[in-house]
C-alpha positions as CSV (number, residue, x, y, z in Angstrom):
1,M,0.0,0.0,0.0
2,R,2.8,2.4,0.9
3,N,4.6,1.6,-2.4
4,T,1.4,2.3,-4.3
5,M,1.1,5.8,-2.6
6,N,4.8,6.6,-3.3
7,I,4.3,5.7,-7.0
8,S,1.2,7.8,-7.2
9,A,2.9,10.8,-5.6
10,S,5.9,10.5,-7.9
11,F,3.7,10.3,-10.9
12,L,1.8,13.5,-9.8
13,V,5.1,15.4,-9.3
14,L,6.3,14.4,-12.7
15,L,3.0,15.4,-14.3
16,M,3.2,18.9,-12.7
17,G,6.8,19.3,-13.9
18,F,5.7,18.6,-17.5
19,S,2.9,21.2,-17.1
20,L,5.4,23.9,-15.9
21,V,7.8,23.1,-18.8
22,A,4.9,23.4,-21.3
23,C,3.9,26.8,-19.9
24,G,7.4,28.2,-20.0
25,N,8.1,27.0,-23.6
26,S,5.0,28.0,-25.5
27,S,5.2,27.7,-29.3
28,P,7.0,30.5,-31.1
29,S,4.2,30.8,-33.6
30,A,1.9,32.1,-30.8
31,Q,4.2,35.0,-30.1
32,P,4.3,38.3,-32.1
33,P,7.0,38.2,-34.7
34,A,10.2,40.0,-33.7
35,N,10.6,43.3,-35.4
36,N,14.3,44.0,-35.9
37,T,13.7,46.7,-38.6
38,E,13.5,50.3,-37.2
39,E,11.0,52.7,-38.8
40,Q,12.7,54.7,-41.5
41,T,11.8,58.3,-40.5
42,P,14.1,60.9,-42.0
43,A,15.9,62.9,-39.3
44,P,15.3,66.6,-39.4
45,G,17.5,68.3,-42.0
46,Q,18.2,65.1,-43.9
47,Q,15.4,65.5,-46.5
48,P,15.7,68.6,-48.6
49,E,12.9,71.1,-47.8
50,E,12.8,72.6,-51.3
51,S,14.1,72.0,-54.8
52,A,16.5,74.1,-56.8
53,V,15.0,77.2,-58.4
54,I,13.0,76.4,-61.6
55,E,12.5,79.0,-64.4
56,A,9.4,79.0,-66.6
57,E,7.1,81.1,-68.8
58,G,3.4,81.3,-69.0
59,I,0.2,83.4,-69.0
60,L,-1.0,84.9,-65.7
61,T,-4.6,83.6,-65.2
62,G,-5.4,85.4,-62.0
63,W,-5.7,85.1,-58.2
64,A,-7.3,82.0,-56.8
65,D,-7.2,83.6,-53.3
66,P,-5.2,86.4,-51.6
67,H,-2.1,84.2,-51.4
68,T,-2.4,81.9,-54.4
69,V,-2.0,82.9,-58.1
70,E,-2.6,80.7,-61.1
71,I,-0.4,80.7,-64.2
72,R,-1.0,78.7,-67.4
73,V,2.2,76.9,-68.5
74,K,1.8,75.2,-71.9
75,E,-2.0,75.5,-71.5
76,E,-1.9,73.7,-68.2
77,P,-3.0,75.7,-65.1
78,M,-0.5,75.7,-62.2
79,S,-1.1,77.2,-58.7
80,F,1.7,79.0,-56.9
81,Q,1.9,80.3,-53.3
82,V,2.8,84.0,-53.2
83,G,4.7,85.7,-50.4
84,E,4.3,89.4,-49.5
85,E,7.5,90.5,-51.3
86,V,6.5,88.8,-54.6
87,Q,2.9,90.2,-54.3
88,K,4.4,93.7,-55.0
89,S,5.8,92.4,-58.3
90,L,2.3,91.3,-59.4
91,D,0.8,94.8,-58.9
92,D,2.0,95.8,-62.4
93,I,0.8,92.6,-64.1
94,D,-2.7,92.0,-65.4
95,D,-4.6,88.8,-66.0
96,E,-3.7,87.2,-69.4
97,D,-0.3,89.0,-69.5
98,S,2.7,86.9,-70.5
99,V,5.1,86.4,-67.7
100,Q,8.5,84.9,-66.9
101,F,8.9,83.5,-63.4
102,K,10.9,81.4,-61.0
103,Y,9.7,79.1,-58.3
104,V,10.7,76.3,-56.0
105,E,9.0,73.0,-55.1
106,K,8.6,72.6,-51.3
107,A,8.0,69.2,-49.6
108,I,4.8,69.0,-47.6
109,E,5.3,67.4,-44.2
110,G,3.6,64.0,-44.0
111,D,2.9,63.9,-47.8
112,T,5.6,62.5,-50.0
113,T,3.5,62.7,-53.2
114,T,2.5,66.4,-53.3
115,K,4.8,69.4,-53.7
116,Q,3.9,73.0,-52.9
117,L,4.9,75.4,-55.6
118,V,6.2,78.7,-54.2
119,L,6.7,81.7,-56.5
120,T,10.0,83.5,-55.9
121,E,10.2,86.0,-58.8
122,I,7.9,87.1,-61.6
123,I,8.1,89.8,-64.4
124,K,5.8,90.7,-67.2
125,V,6.9,90.0,-70.7
126,E,6.4,93.3,-72.5
127,S,4.8,93.2,-76.0
128,E,5.2,95.9,-78.6
129,E,1.7,97.1,-77.9
130,D,2.5,97.4,-74.2
131,S,5.7,99.3,-74.9
132,S,3.9,101.9,-77.0
133,S,1.2,102.8,-74.5
134,S,0.8,103.2,-70.8
135,N,-0.8,100.2,-69.0
136,A,-2.5,102.7,-66.6
137,G,-4.6,104.7,-69.1
138,G,-4.7,106.5,-72.4
139,N,-1.9,108.6,-73.9
140,V,-1.2,111.3,-71.4
141,T,-1.3,114.8,-72.8
142,S,-1.7,116.7,-69.6
143,D,1.0,119.1,-68.3
144,R,0.7,117.8,-64.8
145,P,3.6,115.8,-63.3
146,K,3.6,112.2,-64.6
147,T,4.2,110.9,-61.1
148,S,3.3,112.3,-57.7
149,E,2.2,111.4,-54.2
150,L,-1.3,111.4,-52.7
151,E,-2.3,111.2,-49.0
152,V,-4.4,108.2,-48.2
153,T,-5.7,106.7,-44.9
154,V,-5.9,102.9,-44.7
155,E,-6.7,101.0,-41.5
156,G,-6.3,104.2,-39.5
157,M,-2.8,104.9,-40.9
158,T,-2.4,108.1,-42.9
159,E,0.5,108.2,-45.3
160,K,1.6,109.5,-48.7
161,R,1.8,106.9,-51.5
162,P,3.2,107.2,-55.0
163,V,0.7,107.7,-57.9
164,T,0.9,107.8,-61.7
165,L,-1.0,110.3,-63.9
166,V,-3.5,108.8,-66.3
167,Q,-5.6,110.4,-69.0
168,G,-9.4,110.2,-69.5
169,K,-11.6,111.8,-72.1
170,G,-11.6,115.5,-71.1
171,Y,-9.9,114.9,-67.7
172,S,-6.9,113.4,-66.0
173,L,-6.4,111.9,-62.6
174,Y,-3.7,110.1,-60.5
175,V,-3.9,106.4,-59.8
176,F,-2.2,104.3,-57.1
177,E,0.0,101.3,-58.0
178,P,-2.5,98.5,-57.0
179,M,-5.1,100.0,-59.4
180,V,-5.4,100.3,-63.1
181,Y,-7.4,102.8,-65.3
182,D,-9.1,101.8,-68.5
183,A,-9.4,105.0,-70.6
184,D,-11.8,103.5,-73.1
185,D,-14.4,102.4,-70.5
186,H,-13.6,105.2,-68.0
187,E,-13.1,102.5,-65.3
188,L,-10.8,102.4,-62.3
189,T,-10.3,98.9,-60.9
190,M,-8.1,96.9,-58.6
191,K,-5.5,94.7,-60.4
192,I,-5.9,91.9,-57.9
193,D,-9.7,91.8,-58.5
194,P,-11.4,93.9,-61.2
195,D,-14.8,93.4,-59.5
196,Y,-13.6,96.4,-57.3
197,E,-14.5,99.0,-59.7
198,V,-15.2,102.8,-60.2
199,E,-17.1,104.0,-63.3
200,I,-16.3,107.6,-64.0
201,E,-18.8,109.8,-65.8
202,K,-18.1,113.4,-66.8
203,L,-21.5,115.2,-66.6
204,P,-22.7,117.8,-69.0
205,S,-22.8,121.4,-67.8
206,D,-26.6,121.4,-67.6
207,Y,-27.0,118.1,-65.6
208,N,-30.0,117.9,-63.3
209,L,-29.1,116.6,-59.8
210,N,-32.7,115.5,-59.0
211,E,-32.9,113.4,-62.1
212,L,-29.6,111.8,-61.2
213,K,-30.9,111.1,-57.7
214,V,-34.0,109.3,-59.1
215,D,-32.0,107.2,-61.5
216,A,-29.5,106.3,-58.8
217,R,-32.2,105.3,-56.3
218,K,-33.7,102.9,-58.8
219,E,-30.3,101.4,-59.6
220,L,-29.1,101.0,-56.0
221,S,-32.4,99.5,-54.8
222,E,-31.4,96.3,-56.7
223,T,-28.6,95.9,-54.2
224,G,-30.4,96.8,-51.0
225,K,-32.0,99.6,-49.0
226,V,-30.9,102.9,-50.3
227,K,-29.4,105.5,-48.0
228,Q,-28.5,109.1,-48.8
229,L,-25.8,110.6,-46.6
230,S,-26.3,114.2,-45.4
231,K,-23.8,117.0,-45.6
232,K,-23.2,116.6,-41.9
233,E,-22.4,112.9,-42.3
234,L,-20.0,113.6,-45.1
235,S,-18.3,116.6,-43.4
236,N,-15.4,114.6,-41.9
237,G,-15.0,112.1,-44.8
238,P,-12.9,112.1,-48.0
239,M,-15.9,113.0,-50.1
240,K,-17.1,115.9,-47.9
241,D,-17.7,118.2,-50.9
242,A,-20.0,115.7,-52.7
243,E,-23.2,117.2,-54.1
244,L,-24.8,113.7,-53.7
245,F,-23.7,110.6,-51.9
246,M,-26.0,107.5,-52.0
247,M,-25.3,103.9,-51.1
248,A,-26.9,100.5,-50.7
249,Q,-25.5,97.2,-49.5
250,N,-26.1,93.5,-48.9
251,N,-24.0,90.7,-47.6
252,K,-22.0,90.4,-50.8
253,K,-21.2,94.0,-51.8
254,T,-21.8,97.8,-51.3
255,E,-22.7,100.1,-54.2
256,Y,-22.2,103.8,-54.2
257,F,-23.4,106.7,-56.4
258,I,-21.6,110.0,-55.9
259,V,-21.8,113.3,-57.7
260,K,-19.1,115.9,-57.1
261,E,-17.9,119.1,-58.7
262,L,-14.2,118.9,-59.6
263,D,-12.3,121.7,-61.2
264,G,-15.5,123.4,-62.3
265,N,-17.2,120.3,-63.8
266,G,-19.6,117.8,-62.5
267,F,-18.6,114.1,-62.3
268,A,-20.7,111.0,-61.3
269,F,-19.0,108.0,-59.8
270,H,-20.5,104.5,-59.7
271,I,-18.5,102.5,-57.1
272,H,-18.8,98.7,-56.8
273,A,-17.1,97.3,-53.6
274,P,-17.5,93.5,-53.0
275,V,-17.1,92.2,-49.5
276,G,-13.5,90.9,-49.3
277,E,-9.9,91.5,-48.2
278,P,-9.1,94.2,-50.8
279,S,-12.0,96.3,-49.7
280,E,-10.0,97.9,-46.8
281,G,-7.7,99.7,-49.2
282,F,-9.9,100.0,-52.2
283,L,-12.2,102.8,-51.1
284,P,-9.6,105.1,-49.6
285,M,-7.4,104.9,-52.7
286,A,-10.4,105.3,-55.0
287,Y,-11.6,108.4,-53.2
288,A,-8.1,110.0,-53.3
289,S,-7.8,109.3,-57.0
290,L,-11.2,110.7,-57.8
291,N,-10.5,113.8,-55.8
292,S,-7.4,114.4,-58.0
293,I,-9.4,114.8,-61.2
294,I,-9.1,118.0,-63.1
295,N,-10.4,119.0,-66.6
296,E,-8.1,118.7,-69.6
């Protein structure tokens, strides 16, 4: 009996030993595979941030947004990011002008397939037609200085900015660099967005102010509720001498109709100001230019 108990105990100990060995030596296939390969993440500075400078030619299509311009290169549209310094170069270039430019391709963090194109330099390719006439207006016959400075207040800051003389039919005026004057259509617009526009109308000597007011109210009512500013409301503004100042607005734009006597002649101004970033500088520059008109 004692021998039987000893054998049974020995067998139990042996069985427990096998169980412990089995637990400590589980099959390799049940364990996660060892990963001896480290993730290949480029260290900072190892991957070039931008390419060498690339030169190209194309046609300026226009602005996609305040910081992106589109250029057609071999009939294919390409979008370029534009910094503040390069934006100044674009002030003298209109949509559909031929241009020569330089840019770099910048890598986008986390995206190895897409490159950001950044404009570094751009100039207009002058045509014979461009060389023979001013891009700011018609042939200037006025005796006034061809360049000057006008005072303008933008975002609470008053300063003098350079202007160029342009010629209309029977009058001349000065225009700021970000704007362009079309002598054929008598229109002053922003280069960055021609929807910011002033239509200039030289009135006949016998114009009727009341008739103009009726026509203006009808036109402006299509935009919104029409408001006529009083002399008191105009007294501290840039158009304080206006004979008539009417406006209407909605959530997309503000329209103005202004009649003013300049250099002994009446002028009517139709101003279209969409809601947008350029609107902050557009009206102050437009008012300053319009106030510079004299008869020729």
